[in-house]
N, C-alpha and C positions, 0 to 999 in steps of 0.2 A: 755216451750221451745220457743226460739225465732224464730226458723226456721219453714218454711212451711212443712218441711219433714225431718225426722231423717234419717241418713245414714243406719239405721237398718230397716227402714220401707219398706221392699221389698214386692211387691204385692203377694197376695195369688192366688191359682188356680181359686177360685171363682171370684176374682176381674178381672182376665184376661178373664174368660168366659163372664162376664158381659160386659167388654169392647168390646169384639168381637160381642156381641149381639147388641151393640149400633152402629155398623159400619155405618149403613144407616140412623141413627137418626140425628137430628139437635144438636145444641149446648146446648139447654135447659136442657137435662138430666144430663149434666155434664160428668165427666169421672171418673171411679173407679181408674184410674191410675194417677189422677191429682197431687198426692203428690210425684210422682217419679221425680227424677231429669231429666230423659229422656224426659218426657212429658213437664215439666216446660221449659226446654231449647227449645224444639220443638215449644211450644206455643209462646215463644218470637220470634222465627224465622218466625212463621206463622202469625205474626201480631196480636196475641191474640186469634186466632181461636183454641179453645181447642179441638173440634171434629177433625179438620184436623190434629192437632198435635198428638193426640192419635192414629189416623189411620196410620199416618206415622211411629210411633214407632212400632205398631203392624205389619205393612208391612215389616219393616226392620227385625223384629224378625222372621217373617215367612220365609223371605229369608235366614236368618241364619239357621233356623231349617231345611230347605230343603237341606242343604249341607250334612247332615248325616241322616236325616229322611224325605225322599222325600214323602213317602206315607202319613205320618202324616200331613205334611205341606199342601199337596194337599187336604186332607180331610177337613182341617180347611178353606182353601180358598173356596172350593165348598160349604161348609156348611154355612159360614158366609159372605164372600165377595160376593159370588154369590147368597146368600139368598135362599138356598135350604132347605127344611124341612128334618127332620130325616126320615120321611116316604118315601119321594121321593128318598133319598139316599139309603135306604134299598132296594127299588125296583130296582134301577139302579145296585146295587152291588149284588143283589140276596142273601141278607142275612137278618136276623131278625133285627128288630129295636133295640132290646137290644144289638145286636152286634155293631151297629153304635154308640149307646150311650157309650158302653165300649171303642171303638176305639177313640171316641171323647174325652172322659175323659183322656185317656192316652196321646193323642196328646196335649191337653191343659196343662197337667202336664209338658210335654217336652217343650212346648212353654214358660211356666212360668219359667222354669229353664234357658232358653235362655235369657229371659228378666232380670232375676236376674244377669246373667253374664254381660249383657249390662249395667245394672244399676250400678253395682259395678265398672266396668271399667270406666264409665262416672264419678262416684264419685272420683275415684283415679285421673283421668285426671284433673278434676275440682279442686281438692285439690292441685295438683301440680301447676296448673295455678295460683291459688290464692296465694300460698306460694311463687311463683316466684315474686310476687309483693312486697314481704317483703325484707328488706336488708339481706344480708348474716349474720346469727347469729354469735355473738362473743363468744358464750358459747357452751359447749356440753351438760351440764346438770345444770340447775339452782338449787341453794340451798336456802332453807328457804323462798320460795315465794308461797308455796302451798296454804296457807290460803288467801293470797292476790288475787291469781288467782280465787279461789273459790268465794271470796267475790265479785270481779268484774263481774264474770260470772253471779252470782245471781242478781246483780244490773242491768245488761244489759238484764235480762229477765223480769224486772218489767216495765210495760207499762207507769207508772206514774212518772218515774224518768227523770231528765234532760238528754237531749240527748248529752250533752257535759260533758266529764269526764276529769279532769286534774290530771295527775300524776306529782307531783313536788317533788323536793328534791335536795340536794347538788350534784355537779358533781361526777360521778363515782359510785353513789349509786345503779345503776341498773334500772333506769326508763325505758330506751329503751328496755332493755332485758326483763323486766316484761311485757311491752306492746307486744313485739314480741311473748313471750310465751303464753300470753293470746290469741292473734289472732290465733296462730297455734292451740290452744286447741279448739277455737270456729269454726275455719275453718273445723276441723275434725268432728265437730258436725253439719256441714251444716247450720251454723247460718246466713251466709251472702250471698246475691246475688253477691256481689263483694267487694273488698277491695282496698284501696289505701294507700300508705305511702309516705308522702312528708316531706322532711327535709330541715331545714334552717342551718344545720351544716356547719361550715366554717373551723373547726379545729378538728384534730383527734389525740388522744393520743395512740400511739402504745405501746404494752407491752415490747418493747425493750427500752422504756424510751424516745422515740423521739416524738416530737410534729410535726405533719405534717399538712400542709395547704391543704384545699380542694378547688381547683380552680372552683368556681361557683359564679355567681352573687348573690347579696343579695336577699333573698326571700321577696316579698311584697304581700299585699293583692291582687293586680292585677295579679301578676305572679302566685300566688297560684291558682287563678281561671283557668288560662291557663294550669297549670300543672295538675290540677284535671280533667279538660276536656280532656286533652290528654290521661289520664289513663282510665277514665270511659265512655267517649262518643266515639262511632264509628267514624272513620275518616271522613266518608261521612257527618256526622251530624255537625261536627265542622269546616269543611273546609270553609274558607272565612267568618266565623261568627264573628261578633263583640263580645267584651267581655261580654257585657250585655246580648246578646243572649245566649252565652254559660252558663251564670249564670242561666238564666231561664230554660234552658234544664237540667242543673245539678239539679236544685231544683225539677223539675218534676221527674227525675230519682230517686233521693234519697227519694222522697215521695212515689214512686210506690212500691219499695221493699227495704228490709233492707240491707244497706251497712255499712261498717265501714271504716272511714278515719282517719289516724294517721297524726298528725302534730308534727314532732319531732323538738327539739331545738327551741321551740317557742320564747324563750328569745332572740334569735339571729335575729328574724325578724325585718326588718327596721321599720315596722308600725303594730305591733301586735294589737295596740289599734284600728286600722281600721278593722282588720280581725275578732276580737272576736264578735262584735255586728252583723256581717253578718252571723255567723255560725248557731245560733238558727233558723233563717229564712230559711237557706239552708238545715238544717238537715232533716226535714220531719220526717219519722219514722226510719231514719238511725242514726248512732252513730259517734261522733267525739271524738277521744282520743287525748288530748293535752299533750305534754311532755315538761316540762320546769324546768329550775333551779329556776325560779322566780315564786312566787305564784301571782295569780290575784284575790285576795279575793273580790275586789271591783266590779268585773264583775258579773252581775246576771246570773242565769241559768246555773251555772257550779258546778258540784259535784267535790270537791277537795279531793284528796287522797295523803297525803304526804308519800312518799316511805321511810320507816325507814331503818336505817343501820341494818345489820345482828346482831342477838343476838350472844353472845359468842359461844354457842354450834354450831350454823350454820357457824360462821366464821371459826372455827376450822375444820368443815367438808369441807368447801370450800378449805382451805389450803391443806388438805390431798388429796382431789380429784384432785386439780391442780397438786400437787406434783406427784401423781401416773401417771397422763396423760403425764407429762413431764419427767418421768423416774428419779425422785429424791427420791429413796427409803428411804434414811436417814430422809428426811423431812417428808415423808408420814407416817413413823412409829415412829416419835418423840413423846415424852411424852407430855401430855396435858400441863404440867407446862411449857415446852419449847415454845409451840405454843401460850400460853397465853401471852407471851412477845410480840408477833406480834400483838395480839389483843389490848394489852395495848398501843402500839405505834400508830396504825392507826384505831383502833376500827373495826367496821363491814363494812367498805367501800370496796366493792368487787374489784374495780379497784386497790386500793392500796394493797389489799391482794394478788391479782394476780401478781402485779408488784414485790412484795417481793419474791414470789415463783420463778419468772423468774430470779431475781438477785441471787438466791441461787445456780444457775449453776456456778457462778464465785466466790461469796464472802461468807464467813461464816456468820451465823446469827447474832452474836454479832456486827460484823462490819456494817451490814445492819441496825440494830436497832440504832446504834450510829449515822450513817449517817442520818437517819430519824430525830432523836432528834436534830441533829445539822444542819439540812437542808443542807446537804453536798452531793455533787455529782450531775452530770448532770441529771440523771434519777429522783432523788428526786426533784430537783429544777424544772424540766419539769413537774412533777406531780403537784406540788404546783401551778405552773403557769397555767396549764390547768384547775385546779379546782377553784383557788382563784383570780388570777391576775385581770381579767376583773372586777369582783365584787368589789374587794378591791379598785381599782382605781375609781370606781363610788361612793364610800361612801363619805358623808360629814364628817366634823370634829366631831360632836356629835356622829354619828354612829360609827366612828372609835374608839372613846374613850370608848363607851359602849362595843364594841366588844373586845377591848384590856383588859377590866376588866374581861371578862368571864373565862380565865384560872384560876382565883382565886376562882371560884365556884367549889363545889364538883361535882362529876359525876352525882349526883341526881339534881344538879342545885341550884340556889339561888333565894330567893324572891326579889321582886322589891326594897325593902328598902336596902338590902345588896348590890345590884348592884349599887344603887345610892350612897351609902357611899363610894364605891371604885372609881367610875368614876367621882364623884363630878359634876354631871349635875343637872340642875333644873328638877323638876318633869315633866314639859312639854317637855323639851328637851329629857329626858330619855324615856318617852312614845313614842315620835316620833322616836327616835333612835331604840328602840326595835321593833316597828312596822315595820320599814325598814328592820332590820336584820332578823326578822322572815319571812317576805315576800320574802327575798332573800335566805332563808333556810340556813343562817349562824348560827342562834340561834334557838333552840327548845323551844317552850312554852308548858310546861307540867302542868297538874293539873286538877282541876275540875271547876265547875261553880263559886266557891267562892274563890279559891286560885290558884295562878300560880307561877311556878318556872321556871327559865330560865337556860338552859344548852347548851353545845356544844358537838360535836363529838370529840372523841380522836384525829382524824386526824386534825381537826381544831385547837385543843389545841396545837399540835406539830407545826403546821404552824404558829400560833400566837407567840409562844415562840421564834422562830428563824427566819423563812423566812421573815415575814412581816417587821422585823427590817431593813433588807437590802433594801426593797422597799421604806422605809421611808427616806433613806439617800438622 
């Protein structure tokens, strides 16, 4: 486990008894309650004094206990806080020592139950606080990502892995949603001391088919430091500080406890090449999840995970799920053969699949599929613009020629020699072009150590056959 404490590691009666017994001891013996969130939070507030933090938690619990069990709370105060022996208490109360032990055992059990309630409340509150740092999710239930979440969670529990993980893939493939679901899973497991989500996004594609601009200045390596400090550092620490000072304080914080920082839409940063070398030094024992449409394979110390499109079975599940949520019973109960037409048109791109479901409120499925194939209609053109326009405009001539050859490949892809025969580029030009296209996630490179085939998503195929011709005019 990555965390110092699991949400289910509630203290036992014996641990609470031992913690009470250490009330007057120094820090050296430690604390039987050190793994609880309550004590961890109190320790941070107490400047690292574990004994003071533990006693504060016990005192708060005793105060809560006294509300409904005054006698039991009083017994524990006199016994442990006032450091009286069982023998002395028996004499004062005129009872046998065995009676005091029995009453003490019952009082500790009640106190433990109070601490459990406090701990669970603190965990719920902390989980809500950390989830509030994440953007509002655009999904209700993700489909087909269970294995990826499990893989990433295992990866982030391995101490020898790079602390930078990059989720890359074509626009609309679900990179941000995957990162969001991963963080919510790990937050529920108490894996992080804190989280931060910083986005360079400048444009948003709404499922009504509209492209909307996000009014914010371009994110740079310098403004990234400012935003991260604003999230993770208390206001008193960063007030009046120079950026280099903030960087030093952030480095200390991320080295002290496990954090997770997401950098979304990395490809939109004005100077991503300046940020990436900074992050390994900044990470410490924390994690950075980088989300990008572009791959940065040349950068060292980054674990790359290309987010794949949904398999056909998961794509159909997503269509049915979205149709049920939007009250489209005919689409939700349609035959698989009908829904496979949607998959054939846009593949397993979740954004495109959800757009088609939304369009089904107004248009019949054959019309929608025809519009996609012909790149016709404002919603379809906006989708292509959102996913492809910026990348297409950045391509040089050899890369464009290689990409335009890809629709002639089968869905399984074509080998290098076949691509070269079609696009008529020199071997050197083609290798350069394919390196560019793969790094931009426009082309998939599939195969093993000795053989490679190059293929494209169905949505990219539809885009290349119609929409790109208009942009070339």
